[in-house]
N, C-alpha and C positions, 0 to 999 in steps of 0.2 A: 691735384691729388690723384685723379684718374691716371694721369700719365705716369705718376710714380708707381701705382699699383700694376699698371700694364707693363712697365719696365721690369718691375720686380717678378711679375709672372713669367715674362719671357725668359728671364735669367734662370728662375727655378725650372721651367720647362726644358731649358738648354742643359741645365745640369742633370736633370733626370735622363734625358736622351744620352748624354755622354756617359752617364753611370751605366745605363742599360747596354749601350754598345761596348763598353769596357767589360762588363760582365759576360756578354756574348762571346767577345773575342778571348777572354781569359779562360773560357771553358776548353779544357784539353779534349782532343778528339783523335780517334784511330780509325783507319780503314784497313780491314784485313781481308786479303783475297787468297782463295784457295782454288786449286786447279785439279780436275779429274785426271788430266794427262800426267801431271807431276804432283801427286799428292804429298810428297815429302818436301815440297818447296812452297813456303807460305810467304807472301810478301805483305809488308806492313808499311803504311804511310801515316804520319801523325803530325799534328800541329800542337805544340806545347808552349805554355808561357813558363819561363824559367823562374823558379823560386830560388834556385842556387846555381852553381856553375858545374854541376854533375848531372850526367845521364847514368841511370843505374838499373840494374835488374833486381828481382826480388832477393831478399836476404833469408827467405824462408826455404825449407826443403833439406834434404839430407846432405847435399854438396852444393850449396848456393853459388860457390865459385865457379861451378861448371856451366851455369846457364848461358854465359856469353860465349862459350866455345861454339855454339850453334848459330850464332848471329853472324851474318856476312853482308858485305857491301853496305855498311852503316854510313849514311851520308846526312850531313846537316847543312841546311841552307837557311838564309834570311828570307823573310816574306817577299823580298824583291828578287830572290834567286841566287844571291851570292854565296859560294860555298864557304863553310867555316871549318877550320882545322879542328880535328878531334884527336885527342891522345888518350889511348886505352891505359887504364890503371888496374891494379890488382883488385880482386873481389868484385868483378863484374861491374866496373865503373869506367865511364869515359869523362875526361876532363875537358871543359869548354873554357874559353877566355872569361875571366871575372867580369869584364865590362858588359857581358851579355845579360846579366841578371836583370830580370824584369821584362826583357824582350820576348816576343813570340817568335818561334822558329819552326821551320818545317824539318821533319826527320823521316828517313826512309831506310829500310833494311830488309833482308831476307832471312827467314828462319829455315834452317835445314833440319827436318825432323829425322834425325839419325841417332837418336838418343839411345836406342837399344845396342849400339856398339860399345857403350860404357855399362859397366856393372854398377847399378845404383843400390844402395842399402835399402832394403824393403821392397825392391823390385821396380819394374818399369811402369806399373799400373797407375801411379800418381805423377808421372813425368810428362811423356808425350810419345805417341807411337802411331804407326800407319798400319791398317789392316785392309783386306780386299773390299770391306764395306765401309771404310772411311778413316778419318784422322781424329785422334783424341789429342787435345792440347790442354795443358794446365795453364792458368794465367801467369804462374811463376816462369814457365818456359817461354811465353810468348811476348810479354810486353817489356819494352824499354821505356822507363819512366823517368820523370824529374820531380824532385820535391817529396813532400809527405802529407801536405794539407789539401790536396786537390779534392774537389767534390763535383758530383754531377758530370762525370767523364762520359763522352759520347763514343760509342763503339759501333761501327757499321761493318757488315760482312758481305763480301761478294763471293758467292758459291756457285758451282755448276748447276744448271737448270734442273737436273734430276736428283739433286741432293737436298737434304734437309739439314737444318742446324738446331742443335739443342744447346740452349743456354739458360742460366738461372735468372737473368736479369729481367727488368721490365722493359717492354718495347716502347719506343717513342718515335714520333715523326711518321712520315708517309711510307718510308721503306720498310719492307717486310723484315728485314734483318738489322734494324738499327735499335740500339739499346741505350739506356742511361744507367751508368753504373755509380752507386752512391758515393764511393771513395776509392782510394788507392788500395786499401786493404781488400775490399771486395773485388777489385780488379785482378789482384794476385791470387787471392785464396779462392779460386773457382776452377771448374772443369768445363770443357767445351767438347762437343762431339759434332762433326760435319760429315755426312755421307748418306748411305742408303739404309741405315739402321732403322729400327723401329722405336717410336717414342709413345709412351703411355702416361697420361696424367691421372693421379689419384688424389682428387681435391677433398679437403676437409676444412670447410669455412674459409678462412683467409690464408690457409696454409695449403701448399700444393706439394705432393711427392711425385717427382718426375722420374719415371723409369726409362732408361735408354738401353735397348737390347741390341746386341750386334753379333752376327754369326748365325748360320742356318740352324744349327742345333739349339741355340738359345731361343731364337724366335720361334722355332717349333714348339717350345714349352712356355710361350708367352702367357697363356691362360693361368698355368700353374704358378709362375712367378708373380703375376699381378694378384691373384687370389691371396697368396701367402702374404705378400707385402701388405696388402689392404687389411687383412686380418691382424697383423702385427701392429700396424698403425692405429687401428681401432682399440686393440688392447692397451696400448701405451696411453692413448687419449683418455680412456676410461680410468685407467690406473691413476694418472697424474691429475686428472680433472680438467684438461683442456690441451690445445695445441702448444707446441714449443713457443716460447716467448723470448724475443731477443732483449738484450740490454738497451737502453736509450741510445739512439744514434747508429744501431746495428740493424742489419737486415736478415730476416729469417723466414721470409714468406715462401721460399722454394727450396727444397732440398732435392738434389739429383742423385740417382743411383745408377751408375754405369755398369752394366754386366756384359762383358765381352767374352766370347768363347775362347778358351785356351786350354792347354794340356795340363797346366798346374793350377791350383787353387791359391789366389793371392788377393790382397785388397789393401787399399790405402785410403785414408780420409784426408781430404783437402778442404779446409773451411767447413762448410756445412754439407759437404758432398762426399760420396763414396764411389770409388772406382774399383771394380773387382773383375777378376778372371775366374770363370767357372768352366768346368768340363761337364757338358750335359750328360755325358756317358759314364761319369765316375761312379764308383761304388758308393754304397750307402754312407759309409763313414765319411768319405770325403764330401758328399752332398750335405751332411749334417754340419761339417766344419764350415762349409760355405755359407749356409744359412745362419749358423751361429755368428759368424763374422758380420754378416749384414744386420741381424737383429741387435748385436752388441753396439755397433757403431751407430745404428739408428737411434738407439736409446740414448746416446750421448747428446742428441738434440735437446733432450730434457735434462739428463744428469751429466752436465759438463758445459752446455751452451746456456740453457735456461737457468740452471743452478750452477753458479760459478764459485770456484773455491779459491781460498786466499793463498794457498801454497801447496807444495807437493807432499806434505805430511798427510794430507787427505786423499792422496791417490788410491789408498786402499778402499775408500768409500766410493770414489768416482769410478774406478775400474772394477773392483771386486763386487760391489753391490750391483753395478750395471751387469756383471756376469750373471748374478742371481736372478735379476729380472729378465735377462736374455733367456734363460733356461725356462722360467715361468712362462714367458711369451711363446716360446716354441712348443711347450707342452699344452698350453690352452688353445693354440691355434692348430694343433694337430701335426705339427712338423716332426715332433718327437713324441714318444710315449713314456710312461713311468719307467720302464725298464731301461730304455735308452738313456733317459736322464740319469739314472744310477750309473750306467756305464760311463757316461761323460764325466760325472763327478769323480769317479775314480781314475779313468784312463787319462783324462786331460788335467783335471785340476789337483787332485790329491797327489798324483805322481809328480807333477811339477812343483807343487808345494813341498812335498817330502824331500825332494832332491834339490831344492833351492840351495845354493851355497851359503845362504844366510839363515837357513832353517835352524831354529833353536838358539841362534847367537845374535840375530839381528832383529830389531823392531820394525814391523810393517810400515810404521809411520816414517822411518828414516830410510826405507828401502828405495824410494824414488828420488832421493836427494840428488840434485844436479840434473833433474829430468833424464836420469839414466834408468828407465824402468825395465828395459830388456834384460839387464843383468840379474834382476831379482823378480822376474815375471811370476814365479811361483808364490812368493811372499805376497805380492800386491794383488794379482788377479785371482790366485787361488786362496791365499790366506784371507784376503778381503771378502771374497765369496763366503768362506766358512764363517767369518765374523758376522757377515749380513745374516746368515741363517740362524746364528745364535741369538742375534738381536730380535729378529722376527719371531722366533719361537718363544722367546721370553715375554714379548708383548702380547702374543696370542694367549699364552698361558695365564698371564695375570689379568687379562680382560675377558676371560672365558670365551676367547676367540671373537670378541666383538670388535677389537682393534688389532692392528697389524703394523708392520713396517710400511704397508701400503699407505696407511693414514699419515704416517710421518712424512712420507714422500710428498703427499698432497699438501701437508702443512708447509713444507720447504718451498713447494711450487708456489703457494699463495703468498708466502712471505717474501721470497727473493725473485720469483719471476718478473721480468721486465724491469728490474731495478739495477742500480750500480753496485748493490751491496754483494759481498762475497761471504762464504761460509768457512768458518775455521773449526778446528778440532774442538774447542770449548763449546761452541754452539751445538755440535753433534752430540757430545756428551750430555749436554743439558737437555736436548730434545729426546734422546733416546732414554734417558732416566725418567723424563716426564711421561712418555708414552708407555714405558714398561713398568712404571710405578716401583722402580728399583734404582738404587744408586749404582750406575754403571761405571763409576770412577775406578773401582778396583779392577773391573774387567779390562778397562783401557789401560790402566797402569801395568798390568800383567802381559796383555796379549796384543795390544795396539802400540802403546808407547814403550812397552817392554817386549822381551823376546821369547816369553813362554809360549809353548804350543797351544793352539786354539782348541779348547775342550768340546769339540763338536758332539761327542757322545752324551754329554750332559744335557744338551738342549734338544737333540733329536728325540730323546726319551719322552718329551712333552707331546710328540706327535705319535706316540706309540711305536717308535722305531729304534731298535738297537743298532749301534754302529760298532763294527769290529775292524781291527787293522791287521788281521792275521796275514802273514806272508807279504807284509807291506801293501796290502790291498784294502781300499776302503769299500766296505760292504754294509749294506742295510738289510735288516730282517725285522719282521713284526715281533714286538715284545709280548708275547702271549695274548691274552684277551684285550683287545683294544676297545676303549670306551668310545662313545659317540662324540665327545669333545676331542678326543685324540684324532679320531677320524677326520673331523672337520679341520683340525689344525694341519694334518697331513695334506688334505686337499688344498689348503691355503699355501702349504709349502710348494705345492705343484702349480700354484699360480692362480687359483680360484680367487677372484676378486670379492 
């Protein structure tokens, strides 16, 4: 009997060892090497276990078919060193022999960072570029992958001695620049910066906002950028009731904001991260636009990542209400004042709303159909903002300013944060009606699901403000004697929690 148990135990131990060895082997890994002498040349070596017979690049981005154009000298070998023939296919894919599925292979290639020679929709900020102070790489542009279900991918970087590396992943192992990436989505939807830039961490519990600053003019204003970012972060946390919370299986512990010096203001979001170009010597208007871009995209970690929506019919809320809270955050943190807020509401939002090709004929809920928001920016971002103001004012008026849209946002955070559930239009109508103590279905039918113009003037009156549209300009002016309640509502309109 003892011999039987000993034999069984040895077999179990052998199976465990084999399983652990297979798991270790099956973990995909990359080694990325950057050079100070040739910063536009990045070499990559990888070990991949094939789920299928294709090597591929990301299908995310404005022109995903372009990623492979910058990959050179791609070579695939067996673990014994034998070269494997690779055939390039359309859409950034390389075909391997079917018989290799399940095998582990070695992969090497060079990425040439000359993406700025191509005009990219939305600009170069979310693609890849070289500057005197370093190299920015998106995961989309860098990694050749296989399969879709890989987890715990190991990535190690070799960088010049006087450089630093900024990455959002968790470090692992003894090497200073070795990381474990949760899955292939996180591998692609990331930003990386290597160079002599400045990195500043702004922690909040288990969440970390990582600021990456590049260029002498930007670094000279480091204290200002960090102070403002910290203030905006604190405002959003207080507003929502906590840090951004990812859905199960997703990672949201670090958000990176890359601010590089440039002559034009631009920005792009990749995953949970934001890449921006700012001119530190720009005039006030352009500085405000830059900070608005940051605060808007940053709020999407809550309204877009923590709160996820079922389809594009709710983009008016995801984008427009985010604009409303962006203005509130900028007001409460001192980036803008009341007068500048009024100017932004007219110059940026009302003008875009009024001149949108769908103004008065298209429902905001339909304006983002097909994920084509840019064609109706005014309806979604401007009209959605004005709808958010109306909702907030109605809630404040009917609760004697004891409740507001802030409370509804916290309710959404508590119900949907960290879950797989998504928010649809019906749930928004239900919650808005509940918090406002008013049936908001007619409002939705006319102004969100319908194409009637949003009656902003009716709702700002609750805050003691008259709205006029003379000469196609949105203007605010006090409506005579303003009561204490109206003053409190106006302060709430400006972001007072």
